[in-house]
N, C-alpha and C positions, 0 to 999 in steps of 0.2 A: 329829448328823450331822457327819462329819469333813471334808466337802468342800463346805461352804456357799459359794455364789457370794459374791464380795466385796461386791456391792452389795445383797444381800438377807439377811434373817434369817428363821428358821423358828420361829414363836412359838406357845406353847400358850395356848389359851383354854378356859374352863370346866373347869379342872383337867385339861386334856389331852384332853378329849372332842373338841376341835376344834384343828387345827393349821394355821396360816396363814403363807404367804410374804408378807413385807412389805418395802418398800424400807428399807434400813438408815438412810438419811438423809432420806427424804421424809416425807410424812404417814404416821403410824403409828396404827393403830386402838388405842384404849385402852378406857376404860369406857363412853364414850358409845354406841357401837354395841351393846354388850352390854345396856345399860339399855333402849335402843330396842327391841331384840328381845324383851326381857322384858315390855315394855308392850304389844306388839301382840297383840290378842285373836284371832289367826288360829286356825282349826281344820283338822284333817286334811281334805284334799280341796279346800281353798280356794286361790285365786290371790293372789299377793302381788307387788307391784312395789316395788323399792327404788330410789328416786331418788337419784342420786349414790352409787352402791354402793361406790366405792373398791375395795378388795381383796376385797369380799364379806363382811366381818365380820358386819354386822347380819343379812343374809339367811341366812348359814350358821349363826349362833348360833340364829336362830329355827327353822331346819330341824332343828337338833340337839334342840330341845325338842318340836317339833310335826312328826310324820311326814306324808309324802304330800302336801306342799304343791307347788303349781305356782309356781315362783319365777322372776322375771325381774328384771334390774337395768339401770339406765341409768347410764353413767359417761362423763364428759367426756374424761378422759385415757386414751388407748389403752393405755399401759403398765400402768395400774392395772386396766383391764378385762381385760387378758391375765392378770394375777395372779389376779383374781377367778375367771376360768374355770379356771385351774390349781388354785386352792384348792378349787373345787367338785369337780373330778374326783378330786383326791387324797383328799378326805374322803367320796367316794361319794355326793355330793348333786347332783341335777340343778338347774342354774341357767343360764338363758339370759341372756347379758350383751350389751347393745348399746351401741356408742359413739355418743354424740350429746349434744345440748344440750336443756335444758328448752324453749327457745324454738322448737325445730324437732325435735319428738319423732320418732324413727325410726318408719317405718311398721309395723315388726314389733311395736311396743309400743302402737299406736293401737287399743286395745281396752279393755273394761271389766275392772277387777280388783276382787276382794272387799276387798283391803287395799292401801294405799299407805303405805310407811314412808319417812322421810327424816331425815337428819342434816345439814342445810345448814351451810355455813360461817357463822360468826357473829362473826368478828373484823372490824371495819371497816377499810377501806383507810386508809392513812396511817401515819406513823411509819416504822420500818425493817422492810421485808418480809423474810421468810425468804430466805436466799440460795439455797435449794432451790426451784426453780420449782414442782415438784409439790406440795410442802408449802404454799407460798404460795397456790396455786390452791385447794387443799383447805380451807384455813383462813380465807382472807380473802374478804369479801363482794364479789362481782362482780354476781351476780344477787340482787335484793332478796328478802327472805323472803316477801313477798307473792306474788311470781311462783312460788315453790315451792308455796305453798298452792294457788294457782289451777291450776297444772299438775297437782297431785295430784287436785284436785276433778274435772278433766276426765277423768281416768283411772279414777275410782271408779264402780262400778256403784251404782245407787240402793240405799241402805241400807249401802253399804260404809264402811269405817273408815279415816280418816287417823290415823296415829300418827307424831308428830314430836318431836324433841329439839332444843332451841336454847337460847341464852342467855336468862336471865330478862328482860333488857331488850328482847328481841325479841317478847315476848308481845303488846303492843298492836298491832304490825304484823300478826302472825299472825291475831289476832282480827278486825281490820278486813278482812283479805283474805278471810275466810270468807264474808262477806256473807250472802246468803240461801241459799247452796248447801250450806253445812255447818252443823250444829248439834249439840245434845246434847254440848257440849264439856265435858271434864273436864281439869283441869290439876293435875299432881302436881309441886310444887316439890321440887328436889333441893338439899339444904343440905349443905355439907361437914362441919359439926359442929353439935352441939346449940347452939341459940341464935345461930347465924350466919345471915346473909342467904342466901337461895337464889341461886345463881349460874346455874343452869340449870333448865329446866322440861321435863317430858314432857307432851305434849298428845294427847288422843284426841278426835276429832270425827267425826260421822257425816253422810254425804251424805243430805240430806232429813231429818235428825234435828231434832226439835222440843222435846226435853227441856230443862229449865233448865240454865244454866251451873253447874258445880260447881268450887270451889277446894278441893282435898283437903289433908289433913294432910301435912306434908313427910316425905320419906324422908331420913333422916340417914345419910350415907355412912360417916363415920369416928367412932370414939369417942375421948374425951379432948379436951383443950384444944388440942393441937398434935401434929404428927407426932413419933413416937418413933423417931428414927433413920430407917432405911430400911424399917421395918415398914409393912405396909399399914394396920393398925389399923382394918380394916373393922368396922362394927357387925355383930352376928349376922345381921340381916336383909339387909344389903348383901352379906355374904359368901354367903348362900344364893343371891342373884341373880347376883352377879358371878363367883363361883367355882363354884357348884353348878348354875347355869342355871335357877333357879326363875323362875316367872312373877310379874309384878306384878299379877295379877288381883285379889288381895285388897285392894290399895291402891286400885284403881279401882272396886271393887264398891260 
């Protein structure tokens, strides 16, 4: 595009199957929402709520792979919510976006969903925050991870699935917040390179699920010992997911 607004960029996801407007200097969706969408086991005809949907990246990536979903999103920041609505319209995907807080869910979203997906902020407060208020809000923890899990549980129908991505150090808090409401949890560690510690995890848990906890083999994102210049260096499997839009169903099976 020759006339992009100065404060926005128009970015390709999934090899151009999806194109999203994003703030040039605010929080910008990267791999996390794509991985989150790939991990969600939604099927055509089901309902999905995206908590903290940002510009709509996770929900719209999911809809690109799975047709005929009933999609809704909750977003704290009104300008991001506006971009999510715009992105949905321009990609021909129906997405209801409500502005609000987890602690005071908008009435329009107080219903049962088959799936809830979430990519909560996972950088602790402290240190030097981003000078961009939108980026700081999107990345730094104000609402504890446990509150995200409990809010998701309230919105899930019995048998519904929570799919969440967060920092690996947040897993104990997530598991503690599940209590007896969520079970059948599976955790997929995400490691940047072979032999490196997992920095993030993907979790699936089921409302009223009773199956045993499973810690899965890690997904390795990059090959090689270090970055080779500006190349992505994705492993073949990571490329299938992040660029091709493949599901992570095999890893969770």
